[in-house]
MIDOSE-1310 file (N, C-alpha, C; in nm, 2 decimals, decimal comma, always signed):
residues 95
mdcl	+1,14/+1,78/+0,50/+1,09/+1,68/+0,41/+0,94/+1,67/+0,43; +0,86/+1,67/+0,33/+0,71/+1,65/+0,34/+0,69/+1,50/+0,35; +0,59/+1,46/+0,43/+0,56/+1,32/+0,46/+0,41/+1,29/+0,44; +0,38/+1,17/+0,40/+0,25/+1,12/+0,41/+0,24/+1,04/+0,53
lftl	+0,15/+1,07/+0,62/+0,13/+1,00/+0,75/+0,02/+0,90/+0,73; +0,04/+0,78/+0,79/-0,06/+0,67/+0,79/-0,05/+0,59/+0,92; -0,15/+0,52/+0,95/-0,15/+0,43/+1,07/-0,16/+0,29/+1,03; -0,10/+0,21/+1,11/-0,09/+0,06/+1,09/-0,10/+0,00/+1,23
ngar	-0,21/-0,06/+1,26/-0,23/-0,13/+1,39/-0,21/-0,03/+1,51; -0,26/+0,09/+1,49/-0,25/+0,19/+1,60/-0,12/+0,27/+1,60; -0,02/+0,23/+1,53/+0,11/+0,31/+1,52/+0,11/+0,40/+1,40; +0,17/+0,52/+1,42/+0,17/+0,62/+1,31/+0,31/+0,60/+1,24
ygvg	+0,30/+0,60/+1,11/+0,42/+0,60/+1,03/+0,42/+0,71/+0,92; +0,53/+0,74/+0,86/+0,54/+0,84/+0,76/+0,63/+0,79/+0,65; +0,60/+0,84/+0,53/+0,69/+0,81/+0,42/+0,70/+0,94/+0,34; +0,82/+0,97/+0,29/+0,85/+1,09/+0,21/+0,77/+1,10/+0,09
veri	+0,71/+1,21/+0,06/+0,62/+1,23/-0,06/+0,70/+1,20/-0,19; +0,83/+1,22/-0,19/+0,90/+1,20/-0,31/+0,90/+1,05/-0,36; +0,86/+0,96/-0,27/+0,85/+0,82/-0,30/+0,71/+0,77/-0,34; +0,62/+0,87/-0,34/+0,48/+0,83/-0,37/+0,44/+0,88/-0,51
yeil	+0,39/+0,79/-0,59/+0,34/+0,82/-0,72/+0,20/+0,87/-0,72; +0,11/+0,80/-0,65/-0,03/+0,83/-0,64/-0,09/+0,76/-0,52; -0,21/+0,81/-0,48/-0,29/+0,74/-0,38/-0,42/+0,70/-0,44; -0,47/+0,58/-0,42/-0,59/+0,54/-0,48/-0,67/+0,45/-0,39
wlpe	-0,80/+0,43/-0,42/-0,88/+0,34/-0,35/-0,84/+0,19/-0,38; -0,84/+0,11/-0,29/-0,80/-0,03/-0,31/-0,91/-0,10/-0,39; -0,88/-0,15/-0,51/-0,97/-0,22/-0,59/-0,98/-0,37/-0,55; -1,07/-0,44/-0,61/-1,07/-0,59/-0,59/-0,94/-0,64/-0,63
ltsv	-0,89/-0,74/-0,55/-0,76/-0,79/-0,57/-0,77/-0,93/-0,64; -0,68/-0,97/-0,72/-0,67/-1,10/-0,78/-0,56/-1,18/-0,70; -0,59/-1,29/-0,65/-0,50/-1,37/-0,57/-0,39/-1,43/-0,67; -0,27/-1,45/-0,62/-0,17/-1,51/-0,71/-0,12/-1,63/-0,63
aqap	-0,13/-1,75/-0,70/-0,08/-1,87/-0,65/+0,07/-1,86/-0,61; +0,10/-1,92/-0,50/+0,24/-1,92/-0,45/+0,30/-1,79/-0,43; +0,22/-1,68/-0,41/+0,28/-1,55/-0,38/+0,34/-1,55/-0,24; +0,43/-1,46/-0,21/+0,48/-1,45/-0,07/+0,37/-1,42/+0,02
hdvp	+0,39/-1,45/+0,15/+0,28/-1,43/+0,25/+0,24/-1,28/+0,26; +0,32/-1,19/+0,23/+0,28/-1,05/+0,24/+0,23/-0,99/+0,11; +0,19/-1,07/+0,02/+0,13/-1,02/-0,11/-0,01/-1,07/-0,11; -0,11/-0,99/-0,07/-0,25/-1,04/-0,08/-0,31/-1,05/-0,22
gifd	-0,24/-0,98/-0,32/-0,29/-0,99/-0,45/-0,24/-0,88/-0,54; -0,29/-0,88/-0,66/-0,26/-0,78/-0,76/-0,38/-0,72/-0,82; -0,36/-0,61/-0,89/-0,47/-0,55/-0,97/-0,42/-0,48/-1,09; -0,51/-0,45/-1,18/-0,47/-0,38/-1,31/-0,50/-0,23/-1,29
lrgr	-0,40/-0,15/-1,32/-0,42/-0,01/-1,31/-0,38/+0,05/-1,44; -0,48/+0,09/-1,52/-0,45/+0,15/-1,65/-0,36/+0,06/-1,74; -0,38/-0,07/-1,74/-0,30/-0,16/-1,82/-0,17/-0,21/-1,76; -0,14/-0,17/-1,64/-0,02/-0,22/-1,56/-0,06/-0,30/-1,45
ivtv	+0,01/-0,41/-1,43/-0,02/-0,50/-1,31/+0,05/-0,44/-1,19; -0,02/-0,42/-1,08/+0,03/-0,36/-0,96/+0,02/-0,47/-0,85; +0,13/-0,49/-0,78/+0,14/-0,58/-0,67/+0,11/-0,51/-0,54; +0,02/-0,56/-0,46/-0,01/-0,50/-0,33/+0,07/-0,58/-0,22
ldln	+0,14/-0,50/-0,14/+0,22/-0,55/-0,03/+0,14/-0,52/+0,10; +0,13/-0,62/+0,18/+0,06/-0,61/+0,31/+0,16/-0,56/+0,41; +0,15/-0,43/+0,45/+0,25/-0,38/+0,55/+0,23/-0,44/+0,68; +0,11/-0,48/+0,72/+0,09/-0,55/+0,85/+0,18/-0,67/+0,86
qrlg	+0,17/-0,76/+0,76/+0,26/-0,88/+0,76/+0,40/-0,85/+0,74; +0,44/-0,75/+0,66/+0,58/-0,72/+0,63/+0,64/-0,67/+0,76; +0,57/-0,60/+0,85/+0,62/-0,54/+0,97/+0,59/-0,63/+1,09; +0,55/-0,76/+1,07/+0,53/-0,85/+1,18/+0,40/-0,85/+1,25
yraq	+0,30/-0,78/+1,20/+0,17/-0,78/+1,25/+0,08/-0,89/+1,19; -0,03/-0,91/+1,25/-0,12/-1,01/+1,19/-0,19/-0,95/+1,06; -0,21/-1,04/+0,96/-0,28/-0,99/+0,84/-0,41/-0,93/+0,87; -0,45/-0,83/+0,79/-0,58/-0,77/+0,80/-0,66/-0,80/+0,68
ryrt	-0,79/-0,80/+0,70/-0,88/-0,82/+0,59/-0,89/-0,69/+0,51; -0,88/-0,69/+0,38/-0,88/-0,57/+0,30/-1,02/-0,54/+0,24; -1,05/-0,41/+0,24/-1,18/-0,37/+0,19/-1,16/-0,27/+0,08; -1,26/-0,25/-0,01/-1,24/-0,16/-0,12/-1,26/-0,02/-0,08
dqrv	-1,30/+0,01/+0,05/-1,30/+0,15/+0,10/-1,17/+0,19/+0,16; -1,07/+0,11/+0,15/-0,94/+0,15/+0,20/-0,86/+0,21/+0,08; -0,75/+0,28/+0,12/-0,67/+0,34/+0,01/-0,53/+0,28/+0,02; -0,46/+0,29/-0,09/-0,32/+0,24/-0,10/-0,24/+0,35/-0,16
rksr	-0,11/+0,35/-0,13/-0,02/+0,44/-0,20/+0,06/+0,37/-0,30; +0,08/+0,42/-0,41/+0,15/+0,36/-0,52/+0,29/+0,42/-0,53; +0,39/+0,34/-0,52/+0,53/+0,39/-0,53/+0,56/+0,44/-0,67; +0,66/+0,52/-0,68/+0,71/+0,57/-0,81/+0,76/+0,45/-0,89
prrt	+0,73/+0,45/-1,02/+0,77/+0,33/-1,10/+0,92/+0,31/-1,10; +0,95/+0,18/-1,09/+1,09/+0,14/-1,11/+1,09/+0,02/-1,20; +1,15/-0,08/-1,17/+1,14/-0,20/-1,25/+1,00/-0,27/-1,23; +0,95/-0,26/-1,11/+0,82/-0,32/-1,09/+0,73/-0,21/-1,02
tasr	+0,60/-0,23/-1,02/+0,51/-0,13/-0,96/+0,45/-0,20/-0,84; +0,46/-0,14/-0,73/+0,40/-0,20/-0,60/+0,32/-0,09/-0,53; +0,22/-0,14/-0,46/+0,14/-0,05/-0,37/+0,14/-0,11/-0,23; +0,14/-0,02/-0,14/+0,14/-0,06/+0,00/+0,00/-0,03/+0,06
aana	-0,06/-0,13/+0,13/-0,19/-0,10/+0,19/-0,17/-0,07/+0,34; -0,24/+0,03/+0,38/-0,23/+0,07/+0,53/-0,37/+0,07/+0,58; -0,38/+0,07/+0,72/-0,51/+0,08/+0,78/-0,58/+0,21/+0,75; -0,51/+0,32/+0,75/-0,56/+0,45/+0,72/-0,45/+0,55/+0,68
lrsm	-0,48/+0,62/+0,57/-0,39/+0,73/+0,54/-0,44/+0,85/+0,61; -0,35/+0,92/+0,68/-0,40/+1,03/+0,76/-0,39/+1,17/+0,70; -0,26/+1,21/+0,67/-0,25/+1,35/+0,63/-0,11/+1,37/+0,57; -0,09/+1,49/+0,51/+0,04/+1,53/+0,46/+0,10/+1,61/+0,57
spg	+0,23/+1,59/+0,60/+0,29/+1,67/+0,70/+0,41/+1,74/+0,64; +0,42/+1,88/+0,65/+0,53/+1,95/+0,60/+0,66/+1,92/+0,68; +0,77/+1,91/+0,61/+0,89/+1,88/+0,68/+0,95/+1,98/+0,77
């Protein structure tokens, strides 16, 4: 299985490439009132609203400040479109 490797608070994680739709730079986020604690905001991607999930908070770490020089991975479309922000995307790893 080919994986995309990324780091989060010094720990290395991987996700299967079949679950990734695209990787993009994190744009400015729009806050959403009463959003769950692990949703720092949303953005418009070619006419579709994309929800950004904070993996730090989702995995029990402290929230990080997001910058537009970070990248996010966008999951393959289903009913909703979501992106996960990581501290750093590292590399592709052949399975």
